[in-house]
C-alpha positions in Angstrom: 99.7 121.7 122.9 98.6 124.7 120.8 102.3 125.3 119.9 102.7 121.6 118.8 99.5 121.9 116.8 100.6 125.2 115.3 104.0 123.7 114.3 102.3 121.0 112.4 100.5 123.4 110.2 101.9 124.5 106.8 100.9 128.1 107.3 103.4 128.4 110.3 106.4 127.5 108.1 105.3 129.8 105.2 104.9 132.7 107.7 108.3 131.9 109.1 109.9 131.9 105.5 108.2 135.3 104.8 109.7 136.8 108.0 113.2 135.3 107.2 113.1 136.4 103.6 112.0 140.0 104.6 115.0 140.2 106.9 117.3 138.9 104.3 116.2 141.5 101.7 116.4 144.3 104.3 119.9 143.3 105.4 121.1 143.1 101.6 119.4 146.2 100.3 118.2 148.3 103.1 115.1 149.1 101.1 112.6 146.5 102.0 110.8 148.1 104.9 110.6 151.5 103.2 107.1 152.9 103.0 106.7 152.7 99.2 108.1 149.2 99.1 105.6 148.0 101.5 102.8 149.7 99.6 104.0 148.3 96.4 103.9 144.7 97.8 100.4 145.2 99.0 99.3 146.5 95.7 101.1 143.7 93.8 99.6 141.0 95.9 96.0 142.2 95.5 95.0 140.6 92.3 96.9 137.3 92.7 95.3 136.9 96.2 91.9 137.3 94.8 92.5 134.9 92.0 93.9 132.4 94.5 90.5 132.2 96.3 88.7 130.7 93.3 91.7 128.4 92.3 92.0 127.3 95.9 88.5 126.2 96.0 88.8 124.2 92.7 92.0 122.5 93.9 90.4 121.4 97.2 87.6 119.9 95.3 90.1 117.8 93.5 90.5 119.8 90.1 92.5 122.4 88.5 91.2 125.6 86.9 93.5 127.0 84.1 90.8 129.3 82.6 90.2 132.0 85.1 92.8 134.5 83.5 90.8 134.0 80.2 87.5 134.5 81.9 88.8 137.7 83.6 90.2 139.0 80.4 87.2 138.4 78.3 84.7 139.7 80.9 86.8 142.9 81.5 87.4 143.5 77.7 83.7 143.2 76.9 82.3 145.5 79.5 85.2 148.1 79.1 84.7 148.3 75.3 81.1 147.4 74.6 79.7 149.4 77.6 82.2 152.4 77.3 80.5 155.5 78.6 77.2 153.9 79.4 77.5 154.5 83.2 79.3 156.8 85.5 78.9 154.5 88.4 81.3 151.5 88.3 78.8 149.1 89.8 77.1 148.1 86.4 80.4 147.2 84.9 81.2 144.8 87.8 77.7 143.3 87.6 78.0 142.5 84.0 81.4 141.3 84.2 80.5 139.0 87.1 77.5 137.7 84.9 79.6 137.0 82.2 82.1 135.2 84.3 79.3 133.2 86.0 78.1 132.0 82.6 81.6 130.9 81.3 82.2 129.3 84.9 79.0 127.5 84.6 80.0 126.2 81.2 83.2 124.8 82.7 81.3 123.2 85.6 78.7 121.5 83.4 81.3 119.8 81.4 83.3 118.7 84.5 80.4 117.9 86.7 78.0 116.3 84.3 80.4 114.4 82.0 83.1 113.9 84.5 85.9 115.1 82.3 89.3 116.1 84.0 88.9 119.6 85.1 92.5 120.6 84.1 91.9 119.4 80.4 88.5 121.0 80.3 89.7 124.3 81.5 92.7 124.2 79.1 90.3 123.8 76.3 87.8 126.6 77.4 90.7 129.0 78.1 91.7 128.8 74.4 88.0 129.2 73.5 87.5 132.3 75.6 90.8 133.8 74.5 89.7 133.0 70.9 86.5 134.8 71.3 88.3 137.9 72.8 91.0 138.0 70.2 89.1 136.9 67.1 85.5 137.9 67.4 86.0 141.1 69.5 89.4 141.9 68.0 90.9 142.8 71.3 93.7 145.5 71.5 94.7 148.2 73.8 91.9 150.4 74.8 91.4 153.5 77.0 89.6 152.9 80.3 86.0 153.9 80.4 85.3 156.9 82.6 82.9 154.9 84.9 86.0 153.0 86.2 88.7 155.5 85.9 87.5 157.3 89.0 87.6 154.0 90.9 91.1 153.4 90.0 92.2 156.7 91.2 90.8 156.1 94.7 93.4 155.2 97.2 93.7 154.1 100.8 97.2 155.5 101.6 100.2 156.9 99.9 103.8 156.3 100.9 107.1 157.6 99.8 110.9 156.8 100.0 113.0 159.7 101.0 116.2 158.0 99.6 114.9 157.2 96.2 112.2 159.9 96.0 109.7 157.3 94.8 106.1 157.2 96.0 103.3 154.5 95.7 99.6 154.5 96.3 97.6 151.6 97.7 94.2 151.4 95.8 90.8 150.7 97.4 90.9 147.2 95.6 93.1 146.1 98.6 90.0 146.3 100.7 88.0 144.3 98.2 90.6 141.6 98.6 90.6 141.6 102.4 86.6 141.4 102.4 86.8 138.4 99.8 89.6 136.5 101.9 87.5 136.9 105.2 84.3 135.9 103.4 85.9 132.8 101.8 87.5 131.8 105.1 84.0 131.8 106.7 82.5 129.9 103.7 85.1 127.2 103.8 85.4 126.8 107.6 81.9 127.6 109.1 79.4 126.4 106.5 78.0 123.1 105.2 79.0 124.2 101.8 82.5 124.5 102.7 82.4 121.0 104.3 80.9 119.6 101.1 83.9 121.1 99.0 86.5 119.4 101.2 84.4 116.2 101.2 84.1 116.1 97.4 87.9 116.7 97.1 88.8 114.0 99.6 86.7 111.2 98.3 83.9 111.9 95.9 82.2 108.5 96.4 82.2 108.8 100.1 80.9 112.4 99.9 78.0 111.2 97.8 77.3 108.4 100.2 77.4 110.9 103.1 74.7 112.9 101.5 76.6 115.7 99.7 75.4 116.6 96.3 78.6 116.3 94.3 77.2 117.7 91.0 75.8 120.9 92.7 78.9 121.4 94.7 81.2 121.1 91.6 78.7 123.5 89.7 79.0 126.0 92.6 82.7 126.0 92.7 83.2 126.7 88.9 80.4 129.3 88.9 81.7 131.1 91.8 85.3 131.0 90.4 84.1 132.4 87.1 82.0 135.1 88.8 85.1 136.0 90.8 87.2 136.2 87.7 84.9 138.6 86.0 85.0 140.9 89.1 88.8 140.6 89.3 89.3 141.4 85.6 87.4 144.8 86.1 89.4 145.5 89.2 92.8 144.8 87.2 91.7 147.2 84.4 90.7 150.1 87.0 94.0 149.6 88.8 96.1 149.8 85.7 93.9 152.7 84.3 93.8 150.9 80.9 92.3 148.0 79.2 95.1 145.6 78.4 93.5 142.4 77.2 96.6 140.2 77.4 97.8 141.6 80.9 96.4 138.7 82.9 97.3 135.8 80.5 99.7 133.3 82.0 98.8 134.1 85.7 97.3 130.7 86.3 100.8 129.2 86.9 101.7 131.7 89.5 98.4 131.4 91.3 98.5 127.5 91.3 102.1 127.6 92.6 101.1 130.0 95.4 98.3 127.8 96.4 100.5 124.6 96.3 103.1 126.6 98.4 100.5 127.4 100.9 99.7 123.9 101.6 96.7 123.4 99.1 96.8 119.7 97.9 96.8 119.2 94.1 94.8 116.0 94.7 92.2 117.7 96.8 90.7 117.5 100.2 93.3 119.7 102.0 94.3 123.3 102.2 92.8 126.6 103.3 92.6 130.3 102.4 95.2 131.4 104.9 97.9 129.1 103.4 97.0 130.2 99.9 97.2 133.8 100.7 100.5 133.4 102.5 101.9 131.5 99.5 100.7 134.3 97.3 102.5 136.8 99.5 105.8 134.8 99.5 105.6 134.4 95.7 104.9 138.2 95.2 107.7 139.1 97.6 110.2 136.9 95.8 109.2 138.3 92.3 109.3 141.9 93.5 112.4 141.6 95.6 114.7 139.8 93.4 116.1 143.1 92.0 116.8 144.2 95.6 118.9 141.2 96.0 120.8 141.7 92.7 119.1 138.6 91.0 117.6 138.7 87.5 113.8 138.7 87.5 113.8 135.7 85.0 114.7 133.4 88.0 111.2 134.0 89.3 109.8 131.6 86.5 112.3 129.0 87.7 111.1 129.5 91.3 107.5 129.1 90.2 108.1 125.9 88.2 110.1 124.4 91.0 107.2 125.1 93.5 104.7 123.2 91.2 107.0 120.2 90.7 107.8 119.9 94.4 104.2 120.5 95.4 103.0 117.8 93.1 105.6 115.4 94.5 104.7 116.2 98.1 101.0 115.8 97.3 101.7 112.4 95.8 103.8 111.2 98.7 101.2 112.4 101.2 98.4 110.5 99.4 100.5 107.4 99.2 101.2 107.5 102.9 97.5 108.3 103.7 96.4 105.2 101.5 99.0 103.1 103.3 97.7 104.1 106.8 94.2 103.2 105.7 95.2 99.7 104.5 97.0 99.1 107.7 93.9 100.2 109.7 91.6 97.9 107.7 94.1 94.9 108.1 94.4 95.4 111.9 90.6 95.4 112.3 89.2 92.1 113.7 86.8 90.3 111.5 83.1 90.6 112.6 81.6 87.2 113.2 
């Protein structure tokens, strides 16, 4: 029974595809399982996996957040330029960036939850707004990383080399941040009443309200949490790259959304989980990083991303149509109460 239940889960098939893809690349190139390549993959998946946490929660609640790269970029750029040299400890930079992200996320949530505007349209607009503030008001440009974050970026968990190519790679401490965030989010979504309310709101907002869940507070929490998370990730990104690059994260929303959809998170809300989202992120990162080992142009990664979004949208729509069909059949089969 456990095997049958496992075979019905989307995560099982994503994990199977990951294993097969690893074997394919190893057979074609002989370089996949080298130490530096594995470390490079873990390093590359760190930021997208953290981003997918906030996006996954928004998607499960029935919305789409397009603004998190802009929130991350603006928060990162502000603290790294306006607070340059103020602190030797990196913690104040993270705290201020998270506060800025919280404010911007709350603005998103207020418009979506209070006025019931579509989250996708709202976050497209606020994304342009936040980028306009960064590029217009702050005059964003390349900037050297403040010393308070430089040391954090140099900290590493392990280093691995490749004897054949002579290359070596370092795994930064930010990977530990990602693991802690994934575990914490899994607990939140599966073991708390707040997690249940997020699934309930995404499944059926009216039914969730009748069941006693506060829809407004739930949506506000989701966008505030997503914004705060984006602020934290923005500073992580800058410290990993050892430079302040204001446009480095722009455009990542499509990859993150595609990874969540690939991992089984429904675009219409109510279904999905952090395990599937992370596995989808791993697969997307592996494909992007390993195309060159397969002798394929990296430009094809954008084709793969677009195809995933289109297919995921179609699958979500078909699943919702079938679910509604089953509900109608169940209602029709119930005997009338005299």
